[in-house]
C-alpha positions, 0 to 999 in steps of 0.5 A: 500500500502506498503511503502519501506524503506529509501534505496529505496527513492533515486531511480535509482540515489542512485543505480547508485551512489552506483555502482560507489562508489563501483567500484572505492572505494572498488573494489580491488584484491591482487597480485595473483588475488584472491578476498580479502577485500581491504581498500583504502585511497586517496593518494594526493602525487601520484594523479598527477605523471602520464602523458599520451603520444601519441606514435607510436605502436611498433609491436615488443613488444607483449601484456602481458596477463591482470592478472585475464583475459584470454584476452590481451585487455580490451575494453570499453562498447562502443568500443571507447577505449581499454587498454592493457599491454606491457612489454617494454624492457630496453635498458641495456646491463647488463640485456637484458631480463628485461622490464618495465610493462606499460599500453597503451590505444588506442583511436578509437573515431576518427582516431586511436591513441595509448597512453602510461601512464608514470610516475611511478618509474622505479623500480616499473615498473620492479618489480611490475606487473600491476593488475586489469586493467579495465574500470570503465566506457566508459572513466575512466581507472583504474589499480593497482600495488602491492608492496606485498600482503598487500600494493599497489597503484591504479591509475585512468586516464580519457582518454578523457582529458588524465589526471590522476584523482586520486590515492589510497593506497591499504591495503589488 
């Protein structure tokens, strides 16, 4: 009988752990959506800057396309949550066309509720569009903001607790 190497000794738990680490730690995209080698480092200063606030949906603000996808909304596998981007107009007389790119998610696990993720600097919301909006699993939302083609941030939010759980610096 042939014995398999150490890689298979851990069985399914090892495989599941590897998939999770790869999806959170190594996945990434550049600002233009093409695949690239991205190095990540935990950023403890940015790990708690975001807040999740329940809001009333505004039918006057249209959803933005999710970069790299042909859809406007991304759903969890169990369909209990969906996430999408809105470009919220600024209330400025000087530049009425300017807007802030923000992430929203809907919670369908009970009566439908809408939440907005806030806390990034205003300049980032205007000049740095959101990339790679995705569900890591049925309750963990991840997205990126790139400052340029070689530097950005990834934010990770637990939608059950309505808390940010991590932030990463991205180097592409």
